N, C-alpha and C positions, 0 to 999 in steps of 0.2 A: 191637832188639826192645824191645817196650813193657811197662812196669810188670813186669819180671822174669819175664814170660811169653813164650815163643816166638811172638810176634805183632808184625807189623809194619803200621804205617799206610801204606797204599798211596796214599790220596787223602784230602783235606780239602777240601770245598767248602761253605763256610758251614755249613748244618745237617746236611749228609750227610758221612758218612765210610765208607771202604772199608778193611777189614782183612784180612790174610792170616795164618793161623795156621801153625805148623810143629810137628814132632814134638820137636825140641830147642831149647835156647837158643843153643848154640854147637857149633861143628864138632868139637871135642875130645870134648865130651860124647857126641855121637852116634856118632862113630867107636869111642869105647870100649865103648859099649853094643852096637853091632852086632857087634864083634869077640867079645865075651864071651857073646852070647846068639843065635849063628847057628842054633841049633836051638830057640830059644824063641820065643814070641809077642813081636813087637816094638811095645810099646804107647807107648813114648816117655814124654814128660812132660806132653803135653796132648792125649791121645786124646779125640776128641769123638764118636766112633761107639759107639752102644749095641748095635749088631748084630754085633760082632766078638769076643764072648765075653770082653770085658774086664769088670771089676767095674762093675755099674751104679751103685753109689755113687760110685765114683771118676770115672766118666764125668759123671754128673750135677754133681758137685762142679767138674770142669773146665769144665763149661758155665756154672756160675755165676761161676766165677773170670773166665772170658771176658767175661761180661756186666759185671762189676764193673770189669775193666780198660778196657772200652769207655767206660764212663761216666766213669771217671777220666781218659781222654784227652779226652773232650768238656770236662769242667769245667776242665781245666788250661789251656784256650783262653780268650781274652777273650770274654765273652757278647756275642753279637749280637742278642739279643732278651730283653726283659723277661719273655717267655712261654716261658722255657726249659723244656724237657720232657726229662727223663731217659729213657734206653732202658728201658722196663719190660718189654718182651716180646721174646724172640728166638725166632723161629719156625724150626722144621725140618721135613723132609719125609721120607717114606720113598721114596727114589729108586729107580725102576723102569726106567730107561733107555727112557722113552717121551717123549710130548710133551704129557702132561696138565699143565694150569696151575692152581695153587691160589691163589684170591683169599683172602688171609688176613683181608681186612676183612670178608668176608661170613659167616665162621664164627667160632665160639668157639674159644679156645685150648684144645686138648685134650692129654691124657697120650698119646694114641694119634696118632701123626703120620699125615697124609693121604698116600696113594700118589700122587705127582706128582714131576715133574722140574723145575718151575719155580714161583716164587711172586710174587705181586704184592701191593703195599700202597701205600696213599696217606695213612696215618694217621701222626701224629706220635709218636715215642717208640717206634718199632718197629724191629727188626733182622731181616734174612732172611739165613739161614746155609745154604750149600750144602757139603756134604762131599764130599771127594775123596780118592783115592790113586792117581792117574795121569789120570783123566778131566778134561775142560776145564771149570773152573768160570767163570761169567760173571755179572757184576752191571751193572745198568742204572740210570740215572737221568735223569729229565726235569725240569729246573728249572722249566719253566713250569707244570707240574701238580703237582709235588712228588712224583710217583709213582716208586717204586723196584721193582726186580725182581731176582731172583736165579735162575741157570739151571744145570742140571747137563747137560753136553754130552759124553757119550762118542760112540763112532763110531755107536752106534745112535740117539742123540739128534739127531746131526748129520744122519743119514740121514732121519730121520722129520720134520725141520723144526721141532725145539722152539724155536730161536732165532727164526725167523720167526713162529711162532705167538705167542710171547711179545710181540714187538714190536708185533704186530697189536692187542694188548690195550691199547696206549697210543693211545687214541682222540682225545685232545687233541693240537692242533697244537703244535709246538714240538720243537727238537733233542733227541735221545736220546743220552746219553753212556754209554760201556761200558768196562769193565775186565775183562781176563782174568787169572785167577790162575795159580798154579803148576800145571803139568800135564806129562805125559810128552812129550819131544821126538821128532822124527821119527827121529833117530839111534837111539833105544832103542825104537821102537814097531814091532816086526816082526810081521807077521800074514800069513795066507794070502791069495792074490790074490782069493779069493771074497769077503773082506771088502771089498775095493776095488770089486768088481763091485756088491755090495749097497749101498755108500755111494754110488757113482756113480747107480745107479738111483734111490736115495732122494732124492738131491739134484735130480735131473730131475723126479721126480713131485711133490715139494714146491715146486719153482720157488724154491729157496733160494739159487741162484748165477745169476750172469749167464750169457748164452749163450757169451761170451768165456771164461769161467772153465770151463764145462762142456767146451768144444772142447779147451782145454788142461789137463784135469783131470790127467792123468798127469804132465805137465811141472810143474804147480804143487804137487801134493800127494803124488806117488808117486815113490819112490826104489827102484831094484833092491836085492835083498838077496842075499847068498851063501846057497848051499843048506845050508851047514854052519856050525857056529860053530868057528871055528879056535882054535888054542891062543893065538894073541896076543890074541883077543877075551877069553879067560879072564884073561889077564894084565892086559889094560886094565881090565876090570871090577875086578880085585882092587885095583889101583892107585887106582882112582877111589874105592873104599870103604875103602881102607886095611886090606885083609883079606888074610890069608896065602892065596895061590892054591890051596893044597892044600884049603882048606875049600869051594871052589867046584868042585872036580874032578868029583865025582859028579853034581851037579845040571846042570853044563854039558854033561857028556857025555850025560846023558838028553836034554837039549834038542837035542843034535847028532843023536842017534838019531831023534828025532821029525822033525827037519828033512830028514833023508834019505828018510823016507817022503813028506813034505809038501814036495816040491821047489820048488814054485811060491810063493816068498815074496818079500814086498815090505815096504817101511817107509812108513808114513803120517804125513803133517804135519797132525796134528789142529788145533793152535793156529793155523796158517795158513789152514786150511779154515774154522775158527769166525770168524776175523777178516774173511775174505771174505763169509762169510754175514751177519755184521754190517753190513759195507759195502754189500752188496746190499739190506739192509733199511733203508738209509739212516741207520744209526748210526755216530756218531764213536767210534773206538776211542782211548782216552786213556792207555794204558799209557806211562809215561815211561822205564821201563827194559826190558831183555830179560827174557822170561819165563824163570824158572827151570825146570830139568828135575826133576820129582818122582823119577825113576829114578835120575839120575846124581847127585844131591845128596842125601846121607844124612841132611841135616837134615830131610827131608820124609818122609812116608808114601808108600810105593809098593806097590801090590798085585802088579805085576809083579815087582819086585825081591824081594818076599816069596816068590813063587813060585820064582824062580830060586834062592834061598837056602834053599829048603825049610823056611821058617819056618811054623809052623801058622797064624798070624795076624799082622795088622798093624793099626795104629790108622788114624784118619781125621783129616785137617785140614780146615779150613773157610775158604772166602772169604765174608766178611760184609759186607753193606751195611746201614747204619743211618741213621735220621732223627731227629734229636732235637727239632726244633721245627716248628711249622706255618709254611708258606710265607708269606712277607710279602706 
């Protein structure tokens, strides 16, 4: 973690850095919090979402702490330019599960965030932050132009081609690099088969996958799921989160009853689909480590885990890309 905040430096490339935030600084802290607050909102220690009924003052303070920690990370490194520019602006958007792209350089920074699911910037001293609690966050960087981007890609965003639309905004020639942040894994992302159908149809319409990936869509991204949640699933989840299985009894039974009605269930691999859409767009994925699962790892926020535990709310983490100085 970076500067006592639950924040990890994922990549550092000259004047650009990528940061992943979390809910807690260590595993012991998050397990103790979840065990004691099963019926309460789980806002952790670095909630960055203003829309989840947390204290606005605390969230804004968290965002300032994040910006401060990012600049401290930059200044701790040897300066590569006499024109060093600190990160002065950290942009956020009101994410709506679509494919609208916000050019932050074309508009003034406002207290009211723009409704969009992707952001672009080519200015120095700017950071772009995407909030998630299971969806796939992605950041892009093109060294030749200095342009950066941040993308929010849930299954709806992947269906409507938000990744392709964002990469098409990189009009300059030059390789684009990408990093995928913490998101829900296939093992924990069970949905109805109708979601798979809409996702496949969307990928075909947006031409965001190769024909080979379309032909092998189920093989690559879909896994069969049991129609009911068995007792051993309840036990596995309690072990994963270090929670007494009795606390999960009612919520899991409720999910089991739902599954009996909606028997056609599958599990989707959203991070793999996002990676393939990036590859189809000619983007190089640069993750050096496996992508953590937001649901299975209690250090992170998870909307689905919140629902399963019957918590009234949970916070939001962020994947952030920031550019500190002008391209040389």
